[in-house]
N, C-alpha and C positions, 0 to 999 in steps of 0.2 A: 086841392084838386089840380090846379095849374102846375104846381111843382111836380106832382106825380106824372102829369102828361109830359112835361119837359124832361123828366128822367127817362121815361119810356122812349121819347124821340131820340135823345142822345145815345141810349143803349142801342136802338135800331141803327142809328147812323154809324156807330163804332163797329157793329156787326157787318154792315154793308161795306165799310172800308176794309175791314180785315179780310172779307171774302174776296174783295177786288185785288188786294195785294197778294193773296194766296193763289187765286185762280187766274188773274189777268196778266201775270208776267209771262214774257215769251219763253223763259227757260223753266217754268214751274213744273212742266210734265216730263222733264228729262230730255228735252229736245237738244239738238246739236247747235252750238253757238256759230258754227261755220256754215257756209253755203253747201247745198247738196253737191256731192261729188268731189269735194275738197277734203284731203286728209286732215285729220285732227292733230294739232300740235301737242306734243307731250314733252314734259321735262325728262332729262336723262335719268334723274332719280326715280321717275315713275316706270322706266322700262324694266322688264323682267330680266333678271340676271341669268346669263347662259354660261355654264361651266365650260372652260376650255380644256380640252383633253391634251395631255402632254404628248409630244411627238416621240415615238419610240425609235431609238437608233440601235441597230443590231450591234451586239457586243463584238462580232467579227470585224465590222467596219472600223470601230474604234481601235481595235488591236492592230489592224492593217495600217491605219494612219500613223499610229505610234511607231510601228516598226519601220515605216518608210522614212520618217523624220529622224530616227536614230541611226539609220544606215546611210547617211550622207556620203556622196562620192568624194574621195580625196584625190589630189593630183600631185604629180612630181614634175620638176622642171630640169632639163638638162641641155647642154650645149654640145654640138657635134662639130668637129673641125680639127685642124684648119684645112679648108679646101683651097687648092692652088689656084683655081680659076673660077670666074663667075658661072661658067657653064657647068662645072662640077657641082657647084652649089645648087643650081637650078635642077639638075638631075636628081639630087638628093631630096629636094622638096617634093618633086613629082612622085618619088618612089615611097615617101613616108606620109603623103597627104592623107590617105585613108586611116592612118593609125594615130595621128596626132590631133589633139583637140584644138591647139593653136600653134602657129609657127611664125617666126620672124627671122629675116636675114640681116646680117650686119657685116661691116668690113672694119678691120683693124690693121694698124701699121706695126709691123714687127721687124726687129733687128736681125739680120741674117749674116753669119760670118762668110766673108768673101775671101779671106786669106789671112796670112800671118806676115807681118812686116818686120824686117830687120833693118836697123838704121843706126847712124851715129847722131846723137843730139846736135841741135843747131849750134853752130860756132858763133862767136861774138860778132863776126863780120864776114862779108863775102871773101875777103882776102884770106882769113883764117880758115874758111871752109875749103877753098881751093888748095891751101897748103896741106890740109888733112887728106885731101883726095890724092895729091902727089905721093904722100907717105904711104897711102894704101896701095898705090901702084907699085911703089918700091917693094912692097911685101907680096907682090904677085896677086893682089885683089883688083881685078880689072872689071868685074861686073858691078858697077856702081854709078851713080850720077848725083850731082849737087843740085838740090832743090832751090830754085831761084825765085819762086813766086808761091802764092797761096798762104795758108796760115802757119806754115813752118818753113820759112825761108832759111837758107844756109844749112839745112839738115842734109846729111849724106845718106841716100837710100842704098841699101845693100841687097835689095831684092824682096819680092813678095811671094810667099810659098803657100800652096794649098794644103800641104801636109804640115802640121806643126812640128813634127819630128825633123823635117828637113830644115825648117826655120831655126830650130834650136841648134842644129849642127852648125849652121852658117854663123849664127851668133857666137857660138863657143869658139869657132875657128878665129874669128876677128878679135875676140877678147884675148885669146892666146897670143895674138900678135901685138897686143899692147894697146888696143883701141877700146873705148868704152861702148861697145855695141849694146843695143837694146832690141827687145822683141815685143810687139804688141799685135793684138787682134784687130783686124779691120773688118767692118761690117757695113751693110747697106740696109736701108729701110725698104721693106717689101710689104705689099698688101697680103692680108690673110682674110679668108672669108669663113664665116661661121653661121651655123643654123641652130637657133634656139627653139625648143619644143616643149609643149605642155602636154602630158600624157596622163590618162587616168590610171590610178593604182589598180593593179590586178588585171590589167588588160593584156598582159603577156607581151609587152612591146619589145621587139627584137630588131633593132636597126642594122645590125651586122649582116643579117641575112638578106637585106635589101640594098645596102651600100657596097659597091664593089670597088670603090676608090681606095687606093692603098694610102697608109699613113694617117687615117682618120681615127680620132679617139673621141671620148666623151668624158664630161665631168658635170657635176651639179652646178646649177646656176640659179639666180633669182627668178621668181615667177613674174609674169607680166600679164 
């Protein structure tokens, strides 16, 4: 009898504990574990997947971009000159500024013929040079002088001529008289001014219609 009563009591106790566990927990009825008004935290894997729609690019835009990249602008580079003075160079820059993509000015030294020199080569000594001079006088060559200084002492100058034909005539006359006359070109170093330009191909660049200075030419040069 006692054992039966103990069994009934234990059964009732188990039922009571089970009911308390089932009904007495704070989340048993689907309540929120957070405070009221606070958004519930959710895992990324629990979020619904939203399909991303592809951005549609018009075919015309793609074609236009491809055409632009394939039609890259090409350039040519040329040099104009030589200009005789810096002012001529400045005038050319102003006249061509609207047509050129880039410009630069530069100065170079050039050798310019100043005349043709007829002479007798330097003698071994000053006394020998004076003796040659007396012999020239005896042959009626009076337009001469003995060089006494510089890099060619004891040379006998027979004249400097602008026209090479006159220089050759003088040389031949002296040679015919038995003297070893020679002829050489004489030059001076003079500045030249140049204008380098970069112009777009197909721009119909015409510098001749804008540069009025005579003696100006053009040639291709390296781009800069």
